[in-house]
ZADO-1210 file (C-alpha; in nm, 4 decimals, padded with zeros to 6 digits):
<atoms>
<atom x="-07.7279" y="-00.9680" z="07.4012" code="UNK" pos="1"/>
<atom x="-07.9982" y="-00.6997" z="07.3103" code="UNK" pos="2"/>
<atom x="-07.9323" y="-00.6761" z="06.9543" code="UNK" pos="3"/>
<atom x="-07.9582" y="-01.0827" z="06.9544" code="UNK" pos="4"/>
<atom x="-08.2729" y="-01.0539" z="07.1314" code="UNK" pos="5"/>
<atom x="-08.3947" y="-00.7723" z="06.8892" code="UNK" pos="6"/>
<atom x="-08.2725" y="-01.0218" z="06.5764" code="UNK" pos="7"/>
<atom x="-08.4412" y="-01.3209" z="06.6973" code="UNK" pos="8"/>
<atom x="-08.7933" y="-01.0906" z="06.7677" code="UNK" pos="9"/>
<atom x="-08.7783" y="-00.9854" z="06.4030" code="UNK" pos="10"/>
<atom x="-08.7095" y="-01.3723" z="06.2807" code="UNK" pos="11"/>
<atom x="-09.0291" y="-01.4627" z="06.4463" code="UNK" pos="12"/>
<atom x="-09.2009" y="-01.1339" z="06.3033" code="UNK" pos="13"/>
<atom x="-09.1181" y="-01.2982" z="05.9821" code="UNK" pos="14"/>
<atom x="-09.1983" y="-01.6393" z="06.0739" code="UNK" pos="15"/>
<atom x="-09.5437" y="-01.5222" z="06.1699" code="UNK" pos="16"/>
<atom x="-09.6249" y="-01.3362" z="05.8641" code="UNK" pos="17"/>
<atom x="-09.4684" y="-01.6024" z="05.6623" code="UNK" pos="18"/>
<atom x="-09.7563" y="-01.8775" z="05.8323" code="UNK" pos="19"/>
<atom x="-10.0054" y="-01.6102" z="05.7970" code="UNK" pos="20"/>
<atom x="-09.9414" y="-01.5940" z="05.3966" code="UNK" pos="21"/>
<atom x="-09.9433" y="-01.9907" z="05.3839" code="UNK" pos="22"/>
<atom x="-10.2740" y="-02.0142" z="05.5618" code="UNK" pos="23"/>
<atom x="-10.4271" y="-01.7421" z="05.3483" code="UNK" pos="24"/>
<atom x="-10.2932" y="-01.9091" z="05.0175" code="UNK" pos="25"/>
<atom x="-10.4299" y="-02.2193" z="05.1557" code="UNK" pos="26"/>
<atom x="-10.7474" y="-02.1576" z="05.2838" code="UNK" pos="27"/>
<atom x="-10.8689" y="-01.8169" z="05.0875" code="UNK" pos="28"/>
<atom x="-10.9040" y="-01.7511" z="04.7508" code="UNK" pos="29"/>
<atom x="-10.9932" y="-01.5294" z="04.4828" code="UNK" pos="30"/>
<atom x="-11.3518" y="-01.5502" z="04.3109" code="UNK" pos="31"/>
<atom x="-11.1560" y="-01.6359" z="03.9601" code="UNK" pos="32"/>
<atom x="-11.0119" y="-01.9334" z="04.1677" code="UNK" pos="33"/>
<atom x="-11.2812" y="-01.9971" z="04.3719" code="UNK" pos="34"/>
<atom x="-11.5387" y="-01.9926" z="04.0467" code="UNK" pos="35"/>
<atom x="-11.2950" y="-02.1834" z="03.8976" code="UNK" pos="36"/>
<atom x="-11.2530" y="-02.4399" z="04.1262" code="UNK" pos="37"/>
<atom x="-11.6149" y="-02.4773" z="04.2088" code="UNK" pos="38"/>
<atom x="-11.6867" y="-02.5492" z="03.8190" code="UNK" pos="39"/>
<atom x="-11.4643" y="-02.8301" z="03.8251" code="UNK" pos="40"/>
<atom x="-11.6406" y="-03.0180" z="04.0538" code="UNK" pos="41"/>
<atom x="-11.9852" y="-03.2430" z="03.9118" code="UNK" pos="42"/>
<atom x="-12.1270" y="-03.1648" z="04.2966" code="UNK" pos="43"/>
<atom x="-11.9439" y="-02.9247" z="04.4610" code="UNK" pos="44"/>
<atom x="-11.9748" y="-02.9144" z="04.8282" code="UNK" pos="45"/>
<atom x="-12.1027" y="-02.5338" z="04.8643" code="UNK" pos="46"/>
<atom x="-12.1543" y="-02.4036" z="05.2230" code="UNK" pos="47"/>
<atom x="-12.2701" y="-02.0861" z="05.3060" code="UNK" pos="48"/>
<atom x="-12.1336" y="-01.9947" z="05.6803" code="UNK" pos="49"/>
<atom x="-12.4077" y="-01.6741" z="05.6890" code="UNK" pos="50"/>
<atom x="-12.7214" y="-01.6972" z="05.8969" code="UNK" pos="51"/>
<atom x="-13.0173" y="-01.8767" z="05.8044" code="UNK" pos="52"/>
<atom x="-13.1816" y="-01.5249" z="05.7485" code="UNK" pos="53"/>
<atom x="-12.9326" y="-01.3835" z="05.4844" code="UNK" pos="54"/>
<atom x="-12.9195" y="-01.7430" z="05.3099" code="UNK" pos="55"/>
<atom x="-13.3192" y="-01.6920" z="05.2955" code="UNK" pos="56"/>
<atom x="-13.2654" y="-01.3762" z="05.1213" code="UNK" pos="57"/>
<atom x="-12.9800" y="-01.4890" z="04.8836" code="UNK" pos="58"/>
<atom x="-12.7123" y="-01.7183" z="04.7857" code="UNK" pos="59"/>
<atom x="-12.5197" y="-01.9103" z="04.5576" code="UNK" pos="60"/>
<atom x="-12.7056" y="-02.1561" z="04.3775" code="UNK" pos="61"/>
<atom x="-12.6719" y="-02.4888" z="04.5344" code="UNK" pos="62"/>
<atom x="-12.5063" y="-02.3572" z="04.8674" code="UNK" pos="63"/>
<atom x="-12.6343" y="-02.5713" z="05.1925" code="UNK" pos="64"/>
<atom x="-12.6438" y="-02.2931" z="05.4884" code="UNK" pos="65"/>
<atom x="-12.4586" y="-02.3775" z="05.8270" code="UNK" pos="66"/>
<atom x="-12.2178" y="-02.2659" z="06.0664" code="UNK" pos="67"/>
<atom x="-12.0489" y="-02.2884" z="06.3732" code="UNK" pos="68"/>
<atom x="-12.3129" y="-02.1853" z="06.5679" code="UNK" pos="69"/>
<atom x="-12.5877" y="-02.3704" z="06.3741" code="UNK" pos="70"/>
<atom x="-12.7932" y="-02.6655" z="06.6162" code="UNK" pos="71"/>
<atom x="-12.6348" y="-02.9635" z="06.5286" code="UNK" pos="72"/>
<atom x="-12.3423" y="-02.8565" z="06.3541" code="UNK" pos="73"/>
<atom x="-12.1855" y="-03.1753" z="06.4318" code="UNK" pos="74"/>
<atom x="-12.4264" y="-03.3893" z="06.2644" code="UNK" pos="75"/>
<atom x="-12.4166" y="-03.1474" z="05.9447" code="UNK" pos="76"/>
<atom x="-12.0456" y="-03.1720" z="05.9491" code="UNK" pos="77"/>
<atom x="-12.0522" y="-03.5517" z="05.9022" code="UNK" pos="78"/>
<atom x="-12.2709" y="-03.5369" z="05.6214" code="UNK" pos="79"/>
<atom x="-11.9614" y="-03.4057" z="05.4031" code="UNK" pos="80"/>
<atom x="-11.7168" y="-03.5727" z="05.2218" code="UNK" pos="81"/>
<atom x="-11.3430" y="-03.5766" z="05.3375" code="UNK" pos="82"/>
<atom x="-11.2491" y="-03.7113" z="05.0043" code="UNK" pos="83"/>
<atom x="-11.3529" y="-03.3816" z="04.8124" code="UNK" pos="84"/>
<atom x="-11.3268" y="-03.0432" z="04.8083" code="UNK" pos="85"/>
<atom x="-11.5144" y="-02.8096" z="05.0485" code="UNK" pos="86"/>
<atom x="-11.6055" y="-02.4383" z="04.9769" code="UNK" pos="87"/>
<atom x="-11.7030" y="-02.1792" z="05.1648" code="UNK" pos="88"/>
<atom x="-11.8245" y="-01.8189" z="05.1998" code="UNK" pos="89"/>
<atom x="-11.9789" y="-01.5775" z="05.4217" code="UNK" pos="90"/>
<atom x="-12.0335" y="-01.1852" z="05.3602" code="UNK" pos="91"/>
<atom x="-11.6435" y="-01.1110" z="05.4123" code="UNK" pos="92"/>
<atom x="-11.4260" y="-01.3824" z="05.5507" code="UNK" pos="93"/>
<atom x="-11.4807" y="-01.3977" z="05.8809" code="UNK" pos="94"/>
<atom x="-11.7197" y="-01.6924" z="05.9555" code="UNK" pos="95"/>
<atom x="-11.6119" y="-01.8584" z="05.6281" code="UNK" pos="96"/>
<atom x="-11.2338" y="-01.8897" z="05.7639" code="UNK" pos="97"/>
<atom x="-11.3548" y="-02.0122" z="06.1452" code="UNK" pos="98"/>
<atom x="-11.5814" y="-02.2597" z="05.9542" code="UNK" pos="99"/>
<atom x="-11.2422" y="-02.3791" z="05.7333" code="UNK" pos="100"/>
<atom x="-11.0493" y="-02.3909" z="06.0410" code="UNK" pos="101"/>
<atom x="-11.2823" y="-02.6171" z="06.2201" code="UNK" pos="102"/>
<atom x="-11.3110" y="-02.8492" z="05.9131" code="UNK" pos="103"/>
<atom x="-10.9451" y="-02.8474" z="05.8884" code="UNK" pos="104"/>
<atom x="-10.8938" y="-02.9930" z="06.2637" code="UNK" pos="105"/>
<atom x="-11.1676" y="-03.1933" z="06.1854" code="UNK" pos="106"/>
<atom x="-10.9432" y="-03.3596" z="05.8749" code="UNK" pos="107"/>
<atom x="-11.0835" y="-03.1845" z="05.5936" code="UNK" pos="108"/>
<atom x="-10.7507" y="-03.1304" z="05.3520" code="UNK" pos="109"/>
<atom x="-10.9120" y="-02.9314" z="05.0745" code="UNK" pos="110"/>
<atom x="-11.1349" y="-02.6257" z="05.1974" code="UNK" pos="111"/>
<atom x="-11.1473" y="-02.3012" z="04.9797" code="UNK" pos="112"/>
<atom x="-11.2921" y="-01.9863" z="05.1294" code="UNK" pos="113"/>
<atom x="-11.4329" y="-01.7079" z="04.9251" code="UNK" pos="114"/>
<atom x="-11.2072" y="-01.4081" z="04.9936" code="UNK" pos="115"/>
<atom x="-11.4453" y="-01.1151" z="05.0444" code="UNK" pos="116"/>
<atom x="-11.7455" y="-01.3371" z="05.0389" code="UNK" pos="117"/>
<atom x="-12.1086" y="-01.2782" z="04.8263" code="UNK" pos="118"/>
<atom x="-11.9715" y="-00.9352" z="04.7749" code="UNK" pos="119"/>
<atom x="-11.7244" y="-01.0292" z="04.5151" code="UNK" pos="120"/>
<atom x="-11.9151" y="-01.3336" z="04.3773" code="UNK" pos="121"/>
<atom x="-12.2264" y="-01.1165" z="04.3037" code="UNK" pos="122"/>
<atom x="-11.9540" y="-00.8289" z="04.2088" code="UNK" pos="123"/>
<atom x="-11.8080" y="-01.0524" z="03.9446" code="UNK" pos="124"/>
<atom x="-12.1574" y="-01.1016" z="03.8129" code="UNK" pos="125"/>
<atom x="-12.2213" y="-01.4718" z="03.8692" code="UNK" pos="126"/>
<atom x="-12.5488" y="-01.6399" z="03.9552" code="UNK" pos="127"/>
<atom x="-12.7175" y="-01.5514" z="04.2680" code="UNK" pos="128"/>
<atom x="-13.0486" y="-01.6883" z="04.3951" code="UNK" pos="129"/>
<atom x="-13.2510" y="-01.3879" z="04.5426" code="UNK" pos="130"/>
<atom x="-13.5617" y="-01.2716" z="04.7006" code="UNK" pos="131"/>
<atom x="-13.5454" y="-00.9096" z="04.5838" code="UNK" pos="132"/>
<atom x="-13.8425" y="-00.8584" z="04.3662" code="UNK" pos="133"/>
<atom x="-13.7283" y="-00.4854" z="04.2930" code="UNK" pos="134"/>
<atom x="-13.4269" y="-00.2761" z="04.3508" code="UNK" pos="135"/>
<atom x="-13.2662" y="-00.0036" z="04.1496" code="UNK" pos="136"/>
<atom x="-13.2457" y="-00.0581" z="03.7785" code="UNK" pos="137"/>
<atom x="-12.9092" y="-00.0208" z="03.5838" code="UNK" pos="138"/>
<atom x="-13.1132" y="00.2989" z="03.3665" code="UNK" pos="139"/>
<atom x="-13.2474" y="00.4496" z="03.6823" code="UNK" pos="140"/>
<atom x="-12.8852" y="00.4445" z="03.8204" code="UNK" pos="141"/>
<atom x="-12.7269" y="00.5961" z="03.4859" code="UNK" pos="142"/>
<atom x="-12.9854" y="00.8283" z="03.5091" code="UNK" pos="143"/>
<atom x="-12.8694" y="00.9282" z="03.8451" code="UNK" pos="144"/>
<atom x="-12.4987" y="01.0012" z="03.7105" code="UNK" pos="145"/>
<atom x="-12.6239" y="01.2078" z="03.4406" code="UNK" pos="146"/>
<atom x="-12.8670" y="01.4337" z="03.6374" code="UNK" pos="147"/>
<atom x="-12.5752" y="01.4900" z="03.9030" code="UNK" pos="148"/>
<atom x="-12.2234" y="01.6455" z="03.9073" code="UNK" pos="149"/>
<atom x="-12.0697" y="01.4451" z="04.1872" code="UNK" pos="150"/>
<atom x="-12.2195" y="01.1005" z="04.2594" code="UNK" pos="151"/>
<atom x="-12.1249" y="00.8885" z="04.5773" code="UNK" pos="152"/>
<atom x="-12.2366" y="00.5289" z="04.5516" code="UNK" pos="153"/>
<atom x="-12.2262" y="00.3230" z="04.8936" code="UNK" pos="154"/>
<atom x="-12.2347" y="-00.0627" z="04.7871" code="UNK" pos="155"/>
<atom x="-12.2956" y="-00.3259" z="05.0371" code="UNK" pos="156"/>
<atom x="-12.5524" y="-00.5401" z="05.2740" code="UNK" pos="157"/>
<atom x="-12.7711" y="-00.4647" z="05.5869" code="UNK" pos="158"/>
<atom x="-12.6206" y="-00.7720" z="05.7119" code="UNK" pos="159"/>
<atom x="-12.2266" y="-00.6592" z="05.6639" code="UNK" pos="160"/>
<atom x="-12.0952" y="-00.5153" z="05.9933" code="UNK" pos="161"/>
<atom x="-11.7761" y="-00.3118" z="05.8060" code="UNK" pos="162"/>
<atom x="-12.1095" y="-00.1369" z="05.5976" code="UNK" pos="163"/>
<atom x="-12.2611" y="-00.0149" z="05.9058" code="UNK" pos="164"/>
<atom x="-11.9146" y="00.1796" z="05.9837" code="UNK" pos="165"/>
<atom x="-11.9772" y="00.3415" z="05.6651" code="UNK" pos="166"/>
<atom x="-12.2990" y="00.5366" z="05.7502" code="UNK" pos="167"/>
<atom x="-12.1353" y="00.7836" z="05.9900" code="UNK" pos="168"/>
<atom x="-11.9109" y="00.8599" z="05.6968" code="UNK" pos="169"/>
<atom x="-12.1772" y="00.9270" z="05.4940" code="UNK" pos="170"/>
<atom x="-12.3861" y="01.1419" z="05.7042" code="UNK" pos="171"/>
<atom x="-12.0889" y="01.3580" z="05.8174" code="UNK" pos="172"/>
<atom x="-12.0344" y="01.4006" z="05.3886" code="UNK" pos="173"/>
<atom x="-12.4076" y="01.4974" z="05.3428" code="UNK" pos="174"/>
<atom x="-12.3679" y="01.7649" z="05.6291" code="UNK" pos="175"/>
<atom x="-12.0101" y="01.8801" z="05.4625" code="UNK" pos="176"/>
<atom x="-12.1598" y="01.9030" z="05.0577" code="UNK" pos="177"/>
<atom x="-12.5335" y="01.9420" z="05.0848" code="UNK" pos="178"/>
<atom x="-12.6788" y="01.9306" z="04.7406" code="UNK" pos="179"/>
<atom x="-12.3889" y="01.9357" z="04.5812" code="UNK" pos="180"/>
<atom x="-12.2717" y="01.5458" z="04.6461" code="UNK" pos="181"/>
<atom x="-12.5531" y="01.3148" z="04.5381" code="UNK" pos="182"/>
<atom x="-12.5323" y="00.9755" z="04.7699" code="UNK" pos="183"/>
<atom x="-12.6668" y="00.6884" z="04.6420" code="UNK" pos="184"/>
<atom x="-12.6896" y="00.3860" z="04.8991" code="UNK" pos="185"/>
<atom x="-12.7283" y="00.0107" z="04.7625" code="UNK" pos="186"/>
<atom x="-12.7603" y="-00.3056" z="04.9372" code="UNK" pos="187"/>
<atom x="-12.7668" y="-00.6401" z="04.8200" code="UNK" pos="188"/>
<atom x="-13.0701" y="-00.7213" z="04.9773" code="UNK" pos="189"/>
<atom x="-13.2899" y="-00.5184" z="04.7473" code="UNK" pos="190"/>
<atom x="-13.0307" y="-00.4635" z="04.3915" code="UNK" pos="191"/>
<atom x="-12.8396" y="-00.7404" z="04.3436" code="UNK" pos="192"/>
<atom x="-12.8786" y="-00.7307" z="03.9903" code="UNK" pos="193"/>
<atom x="-12.7616" y="-00.3959" z="03.9653" code="UNK" pos="194"/>
<atom x="-12.4573" y="-00.4827" z="04.1794" code="UNK" pos="195"/>
<atom x="-12.3887" y="-00.7695" z="03.9352" code="UNK" pos="196"/>
<atom x="-12.4280" y="-00.5645" z="03.6508" code="UNK" pos="197"/>
<atom x="-12.1720" y="-00.3080" z="03.7906" code="UNK" pos="198"/>
<atom x="-11.9143" y="-00.6225" z="03.7425" code="UNK" pos="199"/>
<atom x="-11.6635" y="-00.4116" z="03.9616" code="UNK" pos="200"/>
<atom x="-11.7520" y="-00.4785" z="04.2974" code="UNK" pos="201"/>
<atom x="-11.4990" y="-00.6572" z="04.4785" code="UNK" pos="202"/>
<atom x="-11.6081" y="-00.6786" z="04.8161" code="UNK" pos="203"/>
<atom x="-11.8379" y="-00.5005" z="05.0881" code="UNK" pos="204"/>
<atom x="-11.8311" y="-00.2103" z="05.1732" code="UNK" pos="205"/>
<atom x="-11.7794" y="-00.0763" z="04.8119" code="UNK" pos="206"/>
<atom x="-11.7260" y="00.3215" z="04.7418" code="UNK" pos="207"/>
<atom x="-11.7777" y="00.4798" z="04.3586" code="UNK" pos="208"/>
<atom x="-11.7228" y="00.8203" z="04.3221" code="UNK" pos="209"/>
<atom x="-11.8584" y="00.9582" z="04.0082" code="UNK" pos="210"/>
<atom x="-11.7864" y="01.3068" z="03.8501" code="UNK" pos="211"/>
<atom x="-12.0005" y="01.3926" z="03.5433" code="UNK" pos="212"/>
<atom x="-12.0694" y="01.0128" z="03.4831" code="UNK" pos="213"/>
<atom x="-11.6804" y="00.9689" z="03.4829" code="UNK" pos="214"/>
<atom x="-11.5410" y="00.7116" z="03.7852" code="UNK" pos="215"/>
<atom x="-11.2773" y="00.9080" z="03.9589" code="UNK" pos="216"/>
<atom x="-11.2393" y="00.6802" z="04.2647" code="UNK" pos="217"/>
<atom x="-11.3420" y="00.3107" z="04.3412" code="UNK" pos="218"/>
<atom x="-11.2384" y="00.1204" z="04.6235" code="UNK" pos="219"/>
<atom x="-11.3763" y="-00.1514" z="04.8990" code="UNK" pos="220"/>
<atom x="-11.3003" y="-00.1184" z="05.2587" code="UNK" pos="221"/>
<atom x="-11.2882" y="00.1068" z="05.5170" code="UNK" pos="222"/>
<atom x="-10.8908" y="00.2054" z="05.5599" code="UNK" pos="223"/>
<atom x="-10.8348" y="00.6016" z="05.5108" code="UNK" pos="224"/>
<atom x="-11.2083" y="00.6025" z="05.3832" code="UNK" pos="225"/>
<atom x="-11.3083" y="00.9620" z="05.5091" code="UNK" pos="226"/>
<atom x="-10.9649" y="01.0855" z="05.4071" code="UNK" pos="227"/>
<atom x="-10.9665" y="00.9310" z="05.0304" code="UNK" pos="228"/>
<atom x="-11.3153" y="01.0648" z="04.9542" code="UNK" pos="229"/>
<atom x="-11.2071" y="01.4323" z="05.1167" code="UNK" pos="230"/>
<atom x="-10.9098" y="01.4497" z="04.8767" code="UNK" pos="231"/>
<atom x="-11.1122" y="01.3123" z="04.5959" code="UNK" pos="232"/>
<atom x="-11.4331" y="01.5241" z="04.6500" code="UNK" pos="233"/>
<atom x="-11.1862" y="01.8362" z="04.6710" code="UNK" pos="234"/>
<atom x="-11.0040" y="01.7384" z="04.3433" code="UNK" pos="235"/>
<atom x="-11.3363" y="01.7205" z="04.1596" code="UNK" pos="236"/>
<atom x="-11.4999" y="02.0466" z="04.2658" code="UNK" pos="237"/>
</atoms>
């Protein structure tokens, strides 16, 4: 009986994973897929699911701005055609996936979420409306790389929850390495052109470690970040 129950739990586990993967494949697509599908539409239905404050600072051209918490949400949804695809993005996937799920429950059959959100969009060099006046330029960025042996670049957004969790790690590294490690923090709200010009950022937060101008580590996300940075920094000394 115990073996039978264990086998059933294993099957249920596989089923859960399969369902999750199916949902992801239906809703969440890569920036390349998202861009291609978006361009295929003469008048795409593009929704920025971030806050109004974020949207005012930067957004994908021709997007409209609302999410599940927006006042008058139900009325806004009625203005969307169910016969055409709907494209959604946010900072990461949280708010956009939640909106996509609700739209599907309302009868929208073709809904696409941009995986890793506006970070992936900007990082791929796609066009972006921005109010940023002057940020770190590519020439200034390259000058920093040229004048420091070790440079750690942290790229994100002040509205990104995961990006905020990187800050304590950076403070620890500053204490541990002092002047031997130059840390540069770049935000979408200030330097979108630089993020686009790097053409490597796949989502926020994104970290790049340089040694004498060469990349020794680049990665998105928080998982095992401090451990991986420590390993690379020791090897780079």
